[in-house]
MOPAC internal coordinates of N, CA, C and O (Angstrom, degrees):
PM7 1SCF
backbone

  N    0.0000 0     0.00 0     0.00 0    0    0    0
  C    1.4380 1     0.00 0     0.00 0    1    0    0
  C    1.5290 1   110.48 1     0.00 0    2    1    0
  O    1.2310 1   119.87 1   167.05 1    3    2    1
  N    1.3147 1   117.85 1   -12.95 1    3    2    1
  C    1.4530 1   120.78 1   177.26 1    5    3    2
  C    1.5209 1   108.82 1   -95.19 1    6    5    3
  O    1.2310 1   121.28 1   -57.35 1    7    6    5
  N    1.3070 1   115.15 1   122.65 1    7    6    5
  C    1.4534 1   119.67 1   179.58 1    9    7    6
  C    1.5198 1   108.16 1  -160.79 1   10    9    7
  O    1.2310 1   121.34 1   -16.69 1   11   10    9
  N    1.3056 1   115.04 1   163.31 1   11   10    9
  C    1.4526 1   119.19 1   178.46 1   13   11   10
  C    1.5175 1   111.11 1   -85.04 1   14   13   11
  O    1.2310 1   120.27 1   -49.20 1   15   14   13
  N    1.3063 1   117.09 1   130.80 1   15   14   13
  C    1.4647 1   122.68 1   177.14 1   17   15   14
  C    1.5186 1   108.24 1  -129.47 1   18   17   15
  O    1.2310 1   120.73 1   -23.26 1   19   18   17
  N    1.3090 1   116.21 1   156.74 1   19   18   17
  C    1.4655 1   121.38 1  -179.74 1   21   19   18
  C    1.5176 1   112.40 1   -71.93 1   22   21   19
  O    1.2310 1   120.72 1   151.64 1   23   22   21
  N    1.3151 1   116.22 1   -28.36 1   23   22   21
  C    1.4667 1   119.44 1  -179.00 1   25   23   22
  C    1.5267 1   108.96 1  -152.00 1   26   25   23
  O    1.2310 1   120.49 1   -19.67 1   27   26   25
  N    1.3220 1   116.67 1   160.33 1   27   26   25
  C    1.4776 1   119.43 1   176.16 1   29   27   26
  C    1.5281 1   112.02 1   -59.84 1   30   29   27
  O    1.2310 1   120.52 1   148.42 1   31   30   29
  N    1.3237 1   116.62 1   -31.58 1   31   30   29
  C    1.4637 1   119.96 1   179.24 1   33   31   30
  C    1.5307 1   110.48 1   -65.41 1   34   33   31
  O    1.2310 1   120.50 1   140.18 1   35   34   33
  N    1.3340 1   116.65 1   -39.82 1   35   34   33
  C    1.4646 1   120.39 1   176.76 1   37   35   34
  C    1.5243 1   110.87 1   -61.84 1   38   37   35
  O    1.2310 1   120.81 1   140.12 1   39   38   37
  N    1.3295 1   116.06 1   -39.88 1   39   38   37
  C    1.4655 1   120.00 1   178.79 1   41   39   38
  C    1.5193 1   110.84 1   -64.38 1   42   41   39
  O    1.2310 1   120.18 1   136.16 1   43   42   41
  N    1.3290 1   117.25 1   -43.84 1   43   42   41
  C    1.4688 1   120.85 1   178.63 1   45   43   42
  C    1.5205 1   110.91 1   -63.42 1   46   45   43
  O    1.2310 1   120.49 1   138.59 1   47   46   45
  N    1.3191 1   116.66 1   -41.41 1   47   46   45
  C    1.4662 1   119.80 1   178.55 1   49   47   46
  C    1.5314 1   110.77 1   -62.14 1   50   49   47
  O    1.2310 1   120.51 1   140.29 1   51   50   49
  N    1.3251 1   116.63 1   -39.71 1   51   50   49
  C    1.4634 1   120.36 1   179.88 1   53   51   50
  C    1.5243 1   110.91 1   -65.40 1   54   53   51
  O    1.2310 1   120.54 1   138.62 1   55   54   53
  N    1.3332 1   116.58 1   -41.38 1   55   54   53
  C    1.4680 1   119.85 1   179.43 1   57   55   54
  C    1.5153 1   110.21 1   -67.21 1   58   57   55
  O    1.2310 1   120.23 1   138.46 1   59   58   57
  N    1.3143 1   117.16 1   -41.54 1   59   58   57
  C    1.4729 1   120.06 1   179.82 1   61   59   58
  C    1.5261 1   111.47 1   -65.70 1   62   61   59
  O    1.2310 1   120.32 1   151.21 1   63   62   61
  N    1.3289 1   117.00 1   -28.79 1   63   62   61
  C    1.4659 1   120.29 1  -179.86 1   65   63   62
  C    1.5263 1   112.05 1   -76.46 1   66   65   63
  O    1.2310 1   120.15 1   162.65 1   67   66   65
  N    1.3241 1   117.31 1   -17.35 1   67   66   65
  C    1.4720 1   120.93 1  -179.68 1   69   67   66
  C    1.5230 1   110.56 1   -71.63 1   70   69   67
  O    1.2310 1   120.31 1   -29.36 1   71   70   69
  N    1.3228 1   117.02 1   150.64 1   71   70   69
  C    1.4666 1   119.02 1   171.61 1   73   71   70
  C    1.5317 1   109.16 1   -61.65 1   74   73   71
  O    1.2310 1   120.65 1   -37.83 1   75   74   73
  N    1.3004 1   116.37 1   142.17 1   75   74   73
  C    1.4728 1   121.34 1  -176.29 1   77   75   74
  C    1.5313 1   111.65 1   -55.92 1   78   77   75
  O    1.2310 1   120.22 1   143.09 1   79   78   77
  N    1.3199 1   117.19 1   -36.91 1   79   78   77
  C    1.4688 1   120.33 1  -177.47 1   81   79   78
  C    1.5243 1   112.24 1   -67.29 1   82   81   79
  O    1.2310 1   119.83 1   157.96 1   83   82   81
  N    1.3421 1   117.94 1   -22.04 1   83   82   81
  C    1.4619 1   121.33 1  -178.70 1   85   83   82
  C    1.5199 1   113.09 1   -90.49 1   86   85   83
  O    1.2310 1   120.33 1   172.00 1   87   86   85
  N    1.3096 1   116.98 1    -8.00 1   87   86   85
  C    1.4521 1   119.84 1   179.89 1   89   87   86
  C    1.5233 1   110.08 1   -79.30 1   90   89   87
  O    1.2310 1   120.88 1   -38.17 1   91   90   89
  N    1.3276 1   115.91 1   141.83 1   91   90   89
  C    1.4632 1   120.45 1  -176.78 1   93   91   90
  C    1.5183 1   112.91 1   -64.18 1   94   93   91
  O    1.2310 1   119.65 1   155.20 1   95   94   93
  N    1.3119 1   118.28 1   -24.80 1   95   94   93
  C    1.4612 1   119.91 1   180.00 1   97   95   94
  C    1.5265 1   112.61 1   -90.15 1   98   97   95
  O    1.2310 1   120.51 1  -171.91 1   99   98   97
  N    1.3140 1   116.62 1     8.09 1   99   98   97
  C    1.4541 1   120.80 1   176.18 1  101   99   98
  C    1.5238 1   109.49 1   -66.67 1  102  101   99
  O    1.2310 1   120.55 1   -37.92 1  103  102  101
  N    1.3124 1   116.56 1   142.08 1  103  102  101
  C    1.4677 1   121.13 1  -178.89 1  105  103  102
  C    1.5279 1   112.18 1   -65.51 1  106  105  103
  O    1.2310 1   120.06 1   153.63 1  107  106  105
  N    1.3168 1   117.49 1   -26.37 1  107  106  105
  C    1.4669 1   120.82 1  -176.67 1  109  107  106
  C    1.5230 1   113.07 1  -102.87 1  110  109  107
  O    1.2310 1   119.63 1  -174.22 1  111  110  109
  N    1.3377 1   118.30 1     5.78 1  111  110  109
  C    1.4649 1   121.19 1  -174.35 1  113  111  110
  C    1.5240 1   111.70 1   -58.71 1  114  113  111
  O    1.2310 1   120.15 1   130.71 1  115  114  113
  N    1.3225 1   117.32 1   -49.29 1  115  114  113
  C    1.4659 1   120.62 1  -176.86 1  117  115  114
  C    1.5317 1   110.04 1   -65.42 1  118  117  115
  O    1.2310 1   120.12 1   136.44 1  119  118  117
  N    1.3128 1   117.38 1   -43.56 1  119  118  117
  C    1.4635 1   120.81 1   179.00 1  121  119  118
  C    1.5276 1   110.66 1   -63.07 1  122  121  119
  O    1.2310 1   120.41 1   138.88 1  123  122  121
  N    1.3323 1   116.83 1   -41.12 1  123  122  121
  C    1.4671 1   120.68 1   178.22 1  125  123  122
  C    1.5206 1   110.82 1   -62.98 1  126  125  123
  O    1.2310 1   120.58 1   137.23 1  127  126  125
  N    1.3249 1   116.50 1   -42.77 1  127  126  125
  C    1.4687 1   120.62 1   178.44 1  129  127  126
  C    1.5244 1   110.64 1   -63.19 1  130  129  127
  O    1.2310 1   120.54 1   136.38 1  131  130  129
  N    1.3241 1   116.57 1   -43.62 1  131  130  129
  C    1.4717 1   119.97 1   179.61 1  133  131  130
  C    1.5180 1   111.37 1   -62.66 1  134  133  131
  O    1.2310 1   120.28 1   140.29 1  135  134  133
  N    1.3400 1   117.07 1   -39.71 1  135  134  133
  C    1.4673 1   120.49 1   177.23 1  137  135  134
  C    1.5239 1   110.57 1   -64.63 1  138  137  135
  O    1.2310 1   120.58 1   138.59 1  139  138  137
  N    1.3276 1   116.50 1   -41.41 1  139  138  137
  C    1.4631 1   119.91 1  -179.72 1  141  139  138
  C    1.5206 1   110.93 1   -65.08 1  142  141  139
  O    1.2310 1   120.24 1   139.75 1  143  142  141
  N    1.3323 1   117.14 1   -40.25 1  143  142  141
  C    1.4671 1   120.77 1   178.44 1  145  143  142
  C    1.5239 1   110.07 1   -65.42 1  146  145  143
  O    1.2310 1   120.17 1   136.52 1  147  146  145
  N    1.3193 1   117.29 1   -43.48 1  147  146  145
  C    1.4691 1   120.64 1   179.02 1  149  147  146
  C    1.5273 1   110.95 1   -62.18 1  150  149  147
  O    1.2310 1   120.15 1   138.36 1  151  150  149
  N    1.3196 1   117.32 1   -41.64 1  151  150  149
  C    1.4678 1   120.59 1   178.38 1  153  151  150
  C    1.5252 1   110.59 1   -63.85 1  154  153  151
  O    1.2310 1   120.40 1   139.47 1  155  154  153
  N    1.3301 1   116.84 1   -40.53 1  155  154  153
  C    1.4585 1   120.91 1   179.08 1  157  155  154
  C    1.5247 1   110.85 1   -65.70 1  158  157  155
  O    1.2310 1   120.26 1   139.03 1  159  158  157
  N    1.3218 1   117.11 1   -40.97 1  159  158  157
  C    1.4630 1   120.55 1   178.14 1  161  159  158
  C    1.5269 1   110.87 1   -64.52 1  162  161  159
  O    1.2310 1   120.16 1   141.66 1  163  162  161
  N    1.3243 1   117.30 1   -38.34 1  163  162  161
  C    1.4669 1   120.86 1   176.08 1  165  163  162
  C    1.5330 1   110.49 1   -63.40 1  166  165  163
  O    1.2310 1   120.79 1   138.87 1  167  166  165
  N    1.3240 1   116.10 1   -41.13 1  167  166  165
  C    1.4603 1   120.88 1   178.40 1  169  167  166
  C    1.5295 1   110.59 1   -62.77 1  170  169  167
  O    1.2310 1   120.19 1   137.24 1  171  170  169
  N    1.3275 1   117.24 1   -42.76 1  171  170  169
  C    1.4577 1   120.78 1   178.04 1  173  171  170
  C    1.5298 1   111.41 1   -64.17 1  174  173  171
  O    1.2310 1   120.36 1   140.28 1  175  174  173
  N    1.3293 1   116.92 1   -39.72 1  175  174  173
  C    1.4622 1   120.90 1   178.59 1  177  175  174
  C    1.5313 1   110.51 1   -62.54 1  178  177  175
  O    1.2310 1   119.98 1   138.29 1  179  178  177
  N    1.3240 1   117.65 1   -41.71 1  179  178  177
  C    1.4609 1   121.21 1   177.93 1  181  179  178
  C    1.5296 1   110.84 1   -63.13 1  182  181  179
  O    1.2310 1   120.89 1   138.80 1  183  182  181
  N    1.3247 1   115.90 1   -41.20 1  183  182  181
  C    1.4633 1   119.26 1   178.59 1  185  183  182
  C    1.5222 1   111.16 1   -64.22 1  186  185  183
  O    1.2310 1   120.37 1   140.41 1  187  186  185
  N    1.3291 1   116.90 1   -39.59 1  187  186  185
  C    1.4759 1   120.41 1   177.41 1  189  187  186
  C    1.5219 1   110.71 1   -62.78 1  190  189  187
  O    1.2310 1   120.28 1   138.26 1  191  190  189
  N    1.3380 1   117.06 1   -41.74 1  191  190  189
  C    1.4619 1   120.95 1   178.68 1  193  191  190
  C    1.5273 1   110.86 1   -62.03 1  194  193  191
  O    1.2310 1   120.55 1   136.58 1  195  194  193
  N    1.3260 1   116.55 1   -43.42 1  195  194  193
  C    1.4655 1   120.64 1  -179.93 1  197  195  194
  C    1.5235 1   110.68 1   -64.02 1  198  197  195
  O    1.2310 1   120.48 1   137.04 1  199  198  197
  N    1.3402 1   116.69 1   -42.96 1  199  198  197
  C    1.4648 1   119.58 1   179.35 1  201  199  198
  C    1.5255 1   110.53 1   -65.03 1  202  201  199
  O    1.2310 1   120.07 1   139.47 1  203  202  201
  N    1.3369 1   117.48 1   -40.53 1  203  202  201
  C    1.4587 1   120.70 1   179.30 1  205  203  202
  C    1.5241 1   110.72 1   -64.75 1  206  205  203
  O    1.2310 1   120.25 1   139.12 1  207  206  205
  N    1.3213 1   117.12 1   -40.88 1  207  206  205
  C    1.4655 1   120.77 1   179.13 1  209  207  206
  C    1.5279 1   110.34 1   -65.71 1  210  209  207
  O    1.2310 1   120.38 1   139.42 1  211  210  209
  N    1.3240 1   116.87 1   -40.58 1  211  210  209
  C    1.4618 1   120.12 1   178.77 1  213  211  210
  C    1.5240 1   110.64 1   -65.50 1  214  213  211
  O    1.2310 1   120.28 1   139.27 1  215  214  213
  N    1.3319 1   117.07 1   -40.73 1  215  214  213
  C    1.4655 1   120.59 1   178.71 1  217  215  214
  C    1.5231 1   110.81 1   -65.32 1  218  217  215
  O    1.2310 1   120.29 1   140.07 1  219  218  217
  N    1.3362 1   117.05 1   -39.93 1  219  218  217
  C    1.4641 1   120.65 1   179.34 1  221  219  218
  C    1.5245 1   110.30 1   -65.67 1  222  221  219
  O    1.2310 1   120.30 1   139.31 1  223  222  221
  N    1.3204 1   117.03 1   -40.69 1  223  222  221
  C    1.4638 1   120.48 1   179.00 1  225  223  222
  C    1.5283 1   110.46 1   -65.47 1  226  225  223
  O    1.2310 1   120.52 1   139.00 1  227  226  225
  N    1.3145 1   116.61 1   -41.00 1  227  226  225
  C    1.4642 1   120.66 1   178.81 1  229  227  226
  C    1.5265 1   110.22 1   -64.57 1  230  229  227
  O    1.2310 1   120.80 1   138.85 1  231  230  229
  N    1.3326 1   116.08 1   -41.15 1  231  230  229
  C    1.4648 1   120.28 1   179.35 1  233  231  230
  C    1.5287 1   110.60 1   -65.30 1  234  233  231
  O    1.2310 1   120.34 1   138.24 1  235  234  233
  N    1.3302 1   116.95 1   -41.76 1  235  234  233
  C    1.4661 1   120.50 1   179.47 1  237  235  234
  C    1.5226 1   110.96 1   -64.74 1  238  237  235
  O    1.2310 1   120.17 1   139.47 1  239  238  237
  N    1.3205 1   117.29 1   -40.53 1  239  238  237
  C    1.4609 1   121.19 1   178.05 1  241  239  238
  C    1.5198 1   110.91 1   -63.65 1  242  241  239
  O    1.2310 1   120.74 1   137.32 1  243  242  241
  N    1.3308 1   116.18 1   -42.68 1  243  242  241
  C    1.4629 1   119.82 1   179.62 1  245  243  242
  C    1.5263 1   110.63 1   -65.44 1  246  245  243
  O    1.2310 1   120.13 1   139.96 1  247  246  245
  N    1.3214 1   117.35 1   -40.04 1  247  246  245
  C    1.4622 1   120.71 1   179.05 1  249  247  246
  C    1.5234 1   110.74 1   -65.43 1  250  249  247
  O    1.2310 1   120.32 1   140.35 1  251  250  249
  N    1.3129 1   117.00 1   -39.65 1  251  250  249
  C    1.4635 1   121.15 1   178.88 1  253  251  250
  C    1.5286 1   110.14 1   -65.04 1  254  253  251
  O    1.2310 1   121.11 1   138.05 1  255  254  253
  N    1.3287 1   115.49 1   -41.95 1  255  254  253
  C    1.4606 1   119.99 1  -179.75 1  257  255  254
  C    1.5349 1   110.28 1   -65.58 1  258  257  255
  O    1.2310 1   120.67 1   138.35 1  259  258  257
  N    1.3363 1   116.33 1   -41.65 1  259  258  257
  C    1.4734 1   119.44 1   178.08 1  261  259  258
  C    1.5081 1   111.98 1   -64.88 1  262  261  259
  O    1.2310 1   120.16 1   147.30 1  263  262  261
  N    1.3047 1   117.30 1   -32.70 1  263  262  261
  C    1.4610 1   121.72 1   179.44 1  265  263  262
  C    1.5113 1   112.86 1   -66.98 1  266  265  263
  O    1.2310 1   120.38 1   154.60 1  267  266  265
  N    1.3261 1   116.88 1   -25.40 1  267  266  265
  C    1.4647 1   119.27 1  -179.79 1  269  267  266
  C    1.5177 1   113.27 1   -88.82 1  270  269  267
  O    1.2310 1   120.50 1   172.00 1  271  270  269
  N    1.3247 1   116.66 1    -8.00 1  271  270  269
  C    1.4655 1   119.98 1   178.59 1  273  271  270
  C    1.5369 1   110.19 1   -84.14 1  274  273  271
  O    1.2310 1   120.85 1   -31.77 1  275  274  273
  N    1.2945 1   115.99 1   148.23 1  275  274  273
  C    1.4572 1   118.85 1   176.74 1  277  275  274
  C    1.5419 1   108.67 1  -142.82 1  278  277  275
  O    1.2310 1   121.62 1   -23.91 1  279  278  277
  N    1.2779 1   114.51 1   156.09 1  279  278  277
  C    1.4716 1   119.56 1  -177.98 1  281  279  278
  C    1.5364 1   109.96 1   -75.74 1  282  281  279
  O    1.2310 1   121.23 1   -36.84 1  283  282  281
  N    1.2874 1   115.26 1   143.16 1  283  282  281
  C    1.4502 1   121.44 1   177.87 1  285  283  282
  C    1.5208 1   106.62 1  -119.29 1  286  285  283
  O    1.2310 1   121.08 1   -47.60 1  287  286  285
  N    1.2898 1   115.54 1   132.40 1  287  286  285
  C    1.4437 1   114.72 1   174.76 1  289  287  286
  C    1.4319 1   114.37 1   151.68 1  290  289  287
  O    1.2310 1   120.10 1   180.00 1  291  290  289

C-alpha cells in the first residue's frame, strides 16, 4: 500500500481500485494474512517431509549397495 504517487488523489484512486480484501483497513485483512502464512508454513512442512523421505531413500539405497560390495585381493 506504500508507493510513490504524483498526488494524494492518485494514491486514493489506487487504493479505491484495489479489491476490498487487499486493503489494509479491511476487517478481514489480518485473518487473511494469518491464513496465508499458515498455508505457506504447511507447504514448507510438506516439502521438508518430501526432502527427508528422499534423503532416507537415497541413504538406504547407498547402504544396500555398500552391503553387496566385498573386498577383492
